[in-house]
C-alpha positions as CSV (number, residue, x, y, z in Angstrom):
1,X,10.4,10.2,-12.4
2,X,7.4,12.2,-11.6
3,X,6.0,12.1,-15.3
4,X,2.7,11.1,-15.0
5,X,1.4,7.5,-15.7
6,X,-2.1,7.2,-16.9
7,X,-4.5,4.1,-17.0
8,X,-4.0,2.4,-20.7
9,X,-6.3,-0.8,-20.3
10,X,-5.4,-3.5,-22.1
11,X,-8.3,-6.4,-23.0
12,X,-5.4,-9.0,-24.0
13,X,-3.7,-8.3,-20.9
14,X,-6.6,-8.1,-17.7
15,X,-7.7,-11.3,-19.5
16,X,-4.8,-13.1,-19.6
17,X,-3.8,-11.7,-15.8
18,X,-7.7,-12.7,-14.8
19,X,-6.4,-16.3,-16.6
20,X,-3.3,-16.8,-14.5
21,X,-4.2,-14.9,-11.5
22,X,-6.2,-17.9,-9.5
23,X,-2.9,-20.0,-10.1
24,X,-0.6,-17.7,-8.9
25,X,-2.3,-17.1,-5.7
26,X,-2.3,-20.6,-5.5
27,X,1.1,-21.6,-6.6
28,X,3.3,-18.9,-5.7
29,X,1.5,-17.0,-3.2
30,X,-0.2,-19.7,-1.2
31,X,-3.2,-17.0,0.0
32,X,-7.0,-17.9,-0.6
33,X,-9.5,-14.8,-1.1
34,X,-12.9,-15.2,0.6
35,X,-15.4,-12.5,-0.7
36,X,-17.8,-11.7,1.8
37,X,-21.3,-9.6,1.9
38,X,-24.9,-10.0,1.9
39,X,-26.9,-11.0,-0.6
40,X,-28.3,-7.4,-1.0
41,X,-24.5,-6.0,-0.1
42,X,-23.2,-7.7,-3.3
43,X,-26.4,-7.0,-5.9
44,X,-25.6,-3.4,-4.7
45,X,-22.5,-3.7,-5.4
46,X,-23.1,-5.4,-9.2
47,X,-25.1,-2.6,-9.7
48,X,-23.2,0.5,-8.7
49,X,-21.6,2.3,-11.8
50,X,-20.1,5.6,-10.3
51,X,-18.5,3.7,-7.3
52,X,-15.0,3.8,-5.7
53,X,-14.2,1.0,-3.6
54,X,-12.5,2.5,-0.7
55,X,-10.0,-0.4,1.5
56,X,-8.1,-0.5,4.5
57,X,-4.2,-1.3,4.0
58,X,-2.9,-3.8,6.2
59,X,-0.6,-6.0,3.6
60,X,1.7,-5.9,1.0
61,X,-1.0,-8.4,-0.9
62,X,-3.6,-6.1,-0.5
63,X,-3.4,-5.7,-4.8
64,X,-4.0,-8.9,-5.3
65,X,-7.5,-8.2,-3.0
66,X,-8.4,-5.9,-5.5
67,X,-7.4,-7.9,-8.6
68,X,-9.6,-11.1,-7.2
69,X,-12.0,-9.0,-6.1
70,X,-12.8,-7.9,-10.2
71,X,-12.1,-11.9,-10.8
72,X,-15.4,-12.6,-8.5
73,X,-17.4,-9.8,-9.6
74,X,-16.7,-10.6,-13.1
75,X,-15.7,-6.6,-13.5
76,X,-12.5,-4.7,-14.4
77,X,-11.6,-1.4,-12.0
78,X,-9.2,1.3,-12.2
79,X,-7.1,1.7,-10.0
80,X,-4.6,4.3,-8.0
81,X,-1.3,3.1,-7.0
82,X,1.8,4.8,-6.0
83,X,4.2,7.0,-8.7
84,X,7.2,4.9,-7.4
85,X,5.7,1.5,-7.8
86,X,5.9,2.2,-11.5
87,X,9.6,2.7,-12.0
88,X,9.6,-0.6,-10.8
89,X,11.5,-3.3,-12.8
90,X,13.0,-0.9,-15.1
91,X,9.3,0.3,-16.1
92,X,8.3,-3.3,-17.0
93,X,6.1,-3.1,-13.8
94,X,4.8,-0.1,-14.3
95,X,3.3,-1.0,-17.9
96,X,1.7,-3.6,-16.7
97,X,-0.2,-1.7,-13.5
98,X,-0.8,1.2,-17.1
99,X,-2.2,-2.5,-18.8
100,X,-4.6,-3.4,-15.9
101,X,-5.9,0.5,-15.3
102,X,-4.0,1.6,-12.6
103,X,-2.9,5.6,-13.2
104,X,-0.1,6.9,-10.9
105,X,-0.4,9.6,-7.7
106,X,2.4,11.4,-6.3
107,X,2.4,11.3,-2.6
108,X,3.2,14.2,-0.4
109,X,1.9,16.6,-2.9
110,X,-0.8,18.2,-4.8
111,X,-0.8,15.4,-7.7
112,X,-3.5,17.4,-10.7
113,X,-2.9,15.2,-13.1
114,X,-4.1,12.3,-10.8
115,X,-6.8,14.6,-9.9
116,X,-8.6,14.6,-12.7
117,X,-7.9,11.5,-13.8
118,X,-10.1,10.3,-10.8
119,X,-12.6,12.9,-11.7
120,X,-12.9,11.6,-15.5
121,X,-13.5,8.1,-14.4
122,X,-16.1,8.9,-11.4
123,X,-17.6,11.4,-14.2
124,X,-17.8,8.4,-16.9
125,X,-18.9,6.0,-15.0
126,X,-17.7,3.4,-17.1
127,X,-15.4,1.1,-14.2
128,X,-15.1,1.7,-10.1
129,X,-11.9,2.3,-8.8
130,X,-10.1,0.8,-5.9
131,X,-9.1,3.3,-3.5
132,X,-6.1,2.5,-0.1
133,X,-7.1,5.9,1.7
134,X,-4.5,5.4,4.5
135,X,-2.0,5.5,1.3
136,X,0.9,3.5,3.2
137,X,1.2,-0.3,4.4
138,X,-0.6,0.2,7.9
139,X,0.2,-3.8,9.2
140,X,-2.2,-3.5,11.3
141,X,-5.3,-5.9,10.5
142,X,-7.5,-4.5,13.0
143,X,-7.6,-0.6,13.0
144,X,-8.2,2.0,10.2
145,X,-5.2,4.0,10.6
146,X,-5.2,7.7,9.2
147,X,-6.8,8.4,6.1
148,X,-5.9,11.4,3.0
149,X,-8.6,13.0,2.6
150,X,-7.9,14.2,-0.7
151,X,-10.2,11.5,-1.8
152,X,-13.0,12.3,-0.3
153,X,-13.0,16.0,-1.8
154,X,-12.9,14.7,-5.2
155,X,-15.4,12.6,-4.1
156,X,-17.8,15.6,-3.7
157,X,-16.9,17.9,-6.2
158,X,-17.5,15.5,-8.4
159,X,-21.0,14.9,-7.1
160,X,-21.5,18.3,-7.3
161,X,-20.6,19.2,-10.7
162,X,-23.5,16.0,-11.7
163,X,-25.8,17.8,-9.6
164,X,-25.4,20.8,-11.2
165,X,-25.2,19.3,-14.6
166,X,-28.1,17.6,-14.5
167,X,-31.6,18.7,-16.2
168,X,-34.0,15.6,-15.4
169,X,-34.3,15.9,-12.3
170,X,-31.7,14.2,-9.6
171,X,-28.6,13.5,-10.3
172,X,-26.9,9.9,-9.9
173,X,-25.2,9.9,-6.9
174,X,-21.5,8.8,-6.6
175,X,-21.1,6.0,-4.3
176,X,-18.7,4.9,-1.9
177,X,-18.3,0.9,-1.2
178,X,-16.1,0.1,1.9
179,X,-14.2,-3.0,2.2
180,X,-12.5,-4.0,4.5
181,X,-9.7,-7.2,4.5
182,X,-8.0,-8.9,6.8
183,X,-5.2,-11.9,6.8
184,X,-4.9,-15.2,8.5
185,X,-2.1,-17.7,9.0
186,X,-3.6,-20.9,8.4
187,X,-0.8,-23.1,9.6
188,X,1.7,-23.9,11.9
189,X,3.8,-20.7,11.9
190,X,7.1,-22.6,12.7
191,X,6.3,-25.2,9.6
192,X,5.4,-21.6,7.6
193,X,8.3,-19.7,8.4
194,X,11.4,-21.9,9.0
195,X,12.8,-21.9,5.5
196,X,13.1,-18.2,5.1
197,X,14.1,-18.4,8.8
198,X,17.3,-20.0,8.3
199,X,17.6,-18.7,4.3
200,X,17.8,-14.9,5.8
201,X,20.1,-16.3,9.4
202,X,22.6,-17.7,6.9
203,X,22.7,-14.2,4.8
204,X,23.0,-12.5,7.7
205,X,25.5,-14.6,9.7
206,X,23.3,-16.1,12.6
207,X,24.2,-18.7,14.0
208,X,21.4,-20.0,15.8
209,X,20.4,-23.4,16.4
210,X,17.4,-24.4,14.3
211,X,14.9,-23.6,17.4
212,X,11.0,-23.3,17.6
213,X,11.1,-20.4,19.3
214,X,9.6,-18.3,16.2
215,X,9.5,-15.1,18.5
216,X,13.1,-15.2,19.8
217,X,14.7,-15.9,16.4
218,X,12.5,-13.3,14.5
219,X,14.0,-11.0,16.9
220,X,17.1,-11.9,16.3
221,X,17.2,-11.5,12.6
222,X,15.2,-7.8,13.2
223,X,18.0,-6.9,15.3
224,X,20.7,-8.1,12.8
225,X,18.7,-6.2,9.9
226,X,18.6,-2.9,11.8
227,X,22.1,-3.3,12.9
228,X,22.9,-4.1,8.6
229,X,20.9,-0.8,7.9
230,X,23.2,1.4,10.8
231,X,26.5,-0.4,9.4
232,X,26.2,0.0,5.5
233,X,25.4,3.8,5.6
234,X,27.9,4.3,7.7
235,X,25.9,4.9,11.1
236,X,26.2,4.5,14.7
237,X,23.9,2.7,16.3
238,X,22.2,3.5,19.6
239,X,20.4,1.8,22.1
240,X,16.9,1.5,21.4
241,X,14.3,-0.8,21.1
242,X,13.4,-1.9,17.7
243,X,10.9,0.3,16.1
244,X,12.6,3.4,17.8
245,X,15.8,2.4,15.4
246,X,14.0,2.3,12.3
247,X,12.8,5.4,12.8
248,X,16.6,6.6,13.6
249,X,18.1,5.1,10.7
250,X,15.2,6.3,8.8
251,X,15.9,9.9,9.9
252,X,19.6,10.0,9.4
253,X,19.3,8.9,5.6
254,X,16.9,10.9,4.7
255,X,18.9,13.2,6.4
256,X,22.4,12.1,4.3
257,X,20.0,12.1,0.7
258,X,19.2,16.1,1.6
259,X,22.3,16.7,2.3
260,X,23.1,15.2,-0.8
261,X,20.8,16.9,-2.9
262,X,21.2,20.4,-2.0
263,X,17.0,20.4,0.0
264,X,15.9,20.4,3.1
265,X,15.2,18.3,5.7
266,X,12.2,19.1,8.2
267,X,12.7,17.5,11.3
268,X,8.7,19.0,12.1
269,X,7.5,16.7,9.8
270,X,6.7,13.1,10.4
271,X,9.3,10.5,8.9
272,X,6.9,9.4,6.2
273,X,5.7,13.0,5.4
274,X,9.7,13.9,5.2
275,X,10.2,11.1,3.0
276,X,7.5,12.1,0.3
277,X,8.7,15.9,0.4
278,X,12.1,14.5,-0.2
279,X,11.2,12.4,-2.7
280,X,8.8,15.1,-4.6
281,X,12.0,17.0,-5.0
282,X,14.6,15.2,-5.8
283,X,14.1,14.9,-9.8
284,X,16.4,13.1,-11.8
285,X,19.1,13.3,-8.4
286,X,16.9,9.5,-7.8
287,X,19.4,8.2,-10.4
288,X,22.6,9.5,-8.1
289,X,24.5,6.9,-6.3
290,X,23.3,5.5,-2.9
291,X,24.5,7.8,-0.1
292,X,24.9,4.2,1.5
293,X,28.9,3.4,2.4
294,X,28.3,0.0,1.4
295,X,25.9,-0.3,-1.2
296,X,25.7,-4.0,-2.3
297,X,24.2,-4.6,0.8
298,X,20.9,-5.1,-0.1
299,X,18.6,-5.5,-2.8
300,X,17.7,-2.7,-4.8
301,X,14.0,-3.0,-5.0
302,X,13.8,-3.6,-8.7
303,X,15.8,-0.7,-9.5
304,X,18.9,-1.5,-12.3
305,X,21.5,-0.1,-9.9
306,X,21.9,1.0,-6.2
307,X,21.0,4.7,-5.9
308,X,19.4,7.6,-4.1
309,X,15.9,5.6,-5.7
310,X,16.5,2.7,-4.2
311,X,17.7,4.0,-0.9
312,X,13.9,5.8,-1.1
313,X,12.7,2.4,-1.0
314,X,14.9,1.2,1.5
315,X,13.4,3.6,3.8
316,X,9.8,3.2,2.8
317,X,10.7,-0.5,4.0
318,X,12.0,0.2,7.2
319,X,8.6,2.5,8.0
320,X,6.6,-0.1,7.4
321,X,8.6,-2.3,9.2
322,X,8.9,0.1,12.2
323,X,4.4,-0.1,11.9
324,X,4.8,-4.0,12.2
325,X,7.2,-3.6,15.4
326,X,4.5,-1.2,17.2
327,X,1.7,-3.5,17.3
328,X,1.5,-6.6,19.3
329,X,3.2,-9.8,17.7
330,X,0.7,-12.2,15.6
331,X,1.7,-15.1,13.6
332,X,0.5,-13.0,10.0
333,X,2.7,-10.1,11.2
334,X,5.6,-12.5,11.8
335,X,5.2,-13.8,8.4
336,X,5.2,-9.9,7.1
337,X,8.0,-9.1,8.8
338,X,10.5,-12.0,6.9
339,X,8.9,-11.1,3.9
340,X,10.2,-7.1,3.8
341,X,13.7,-8.7,5.2
342,X,13.6,-11.1,2.6
343,X,13.0,-8.7,0.2
344,X,15.8,-6.3,1.1
345,X,18.0,-9.0,1.4
346,X,17.3,-11.5,-1.5
347,X,14.5,-9.1,-4.0
348,X,12.1,-11.7,-3.6
349,X,9.7,-13.3,-1.2
350,X,8.7,-16.6,-0.7
351,X,5.6,-18.3,0.7
352,X,4.8,-18.8,3.8
353,X,2.1,-21.4,5.0
354,X,-0.7,-21.3,4.1
355,X,-2.6,-17.7,4.4
356,X,-6.2,-16.5,3.4
357,X,-7.8,-13.3,3.7
358,X,-11.3,-12.2,4.3
359,X,-12.9,-9.6,2.1
360,X,-16.1,-8.1,3.6
361,X,-18.1,-5.9,1.2
362,X,-20.3,-3.2,2.6
363,X,-23.7,-1.4,1.8
364,X,-22.7,1.4,-0.9
365,X,-22.3,4.9,0.9
366,X,-24.9,7.3,-1.4
367,X,-22.3,10.4,-1.5
368,X,-25.0,12.9,-2.5
369,X,-26.7,12.8,1.1
370,X,-23.5,14.7,2.5
371,X,-23.8,17.4,-0.8
372,X,-25.8,20.4,1.0
373,X,-23.0,20.1,3.7
374,X,-20.9,20.3,1.5
375,X,-22.2,23.2,-0.4
376,X,-22.3,25.0,3.3
377,X,-18.9,24.2,4.0
378,X,-16.1,22.3,2.2
379,X,-14.3,20.9,5.0
380,X,-17.3,19.8,7.1
381,X,-18.9,17.9,4.5
382,X,-15.7,16.4,4.2
383,X,-15.1,15.6,7.2
384,X,-18.7,13.8,8.0
385,X,-18.0,12.0,5.1
386,X,-14.9,10.7,5.9
387,X,-15.7,10.4,9.5
388,X,-19.0,8.4,8.5
389,X,-16.6,6.0,6.2
390,X,-14.5,5.6,8.9
391,X,-17.3,4.4,11.4
392,X,-18.8,2.1,9.0
393,X,-15.1,0.0,7.7
394,X,-13.6,-0.4,11.6
395,X,-16.8,-1.6,12.2
396,X,-16.7,-4.3,9.5
397,X,-13.1,-4.8,10.4
398,X,-13.8,-5.7,13.4
399,X,-16.5,-7.9,12.5
400,X,-13.7,-9.9,10.4
């Protein structure tokens, strides 16, 4: 589980995926991706060598944005991805990720292999690196959430090494390219989600009429899904809001896993931090049988059989659902809620109407301008750079 997965770019695989991608987006995802930016910003993007593209992470389809951006700009990127993603579908998906230039990062701990690979990529400057600094799907199209600052530490360390190694004048600056993402549903919500809703309602034994009040029906689906989660793990469902129920389920399942594998479940940590901590300690125990009493109640998230690994994936989805439920209902979030419940029930996600994603590229930020601050205080240098980036990207998100 914890073996580092290094990038292994394969020109044939990359070329094949670039050819297939437009058809996949159109026929399978029903998604159009529009790259925006001033002429000068796009030219600066193309000229930048040692560049890190930092994107907000609102949606499950964000990786398609990175792929389409590489396609439209006629480039190939490296990309950092969560370690557990490489084990899906018996490792086949991991092979594809590596062949496209992705490498793994174990979230919640210092992953020295990932850090060293990131530094090497930036120092060589052969391809741009794409990173989602929020690390998790936020389910929020309007606000940039908490970012993991490790990437800013790495970038500033690389800039320091480049400056110290330069013998012929000022070193080339590493640049950060902000990229804002925003998804929109481009058709009638009822028509977009009706087929998926009917299938989900049937699976959850909801006998509802085909009523056009989509929000009411989605609420009923979420309630029934959460009830199945509690039942399948032998938990008593309390009276609480949907968001609270999702968090309660996460905590209870994590306690069951911690007890099974003999590790501590620190309730002082946030649910996401607890997930990271316990998963990082699990080791080969992830192959053990699921802690669910009804192990076949849900799909296994690309994992061969119900196991602790699939329990971890369920917790990930419950946390994403919780984030969705924390924001005011929007049409695109209705689609995403059904996406995640579909993936739990059926292991596949159906298209939901015509959707679009606007991607705005910003002017590259030269990291060298923060080098002096970083030399005096690493903490202040990282904080100043990350805050400057946050303000730039947040203003871009609001402009979409």
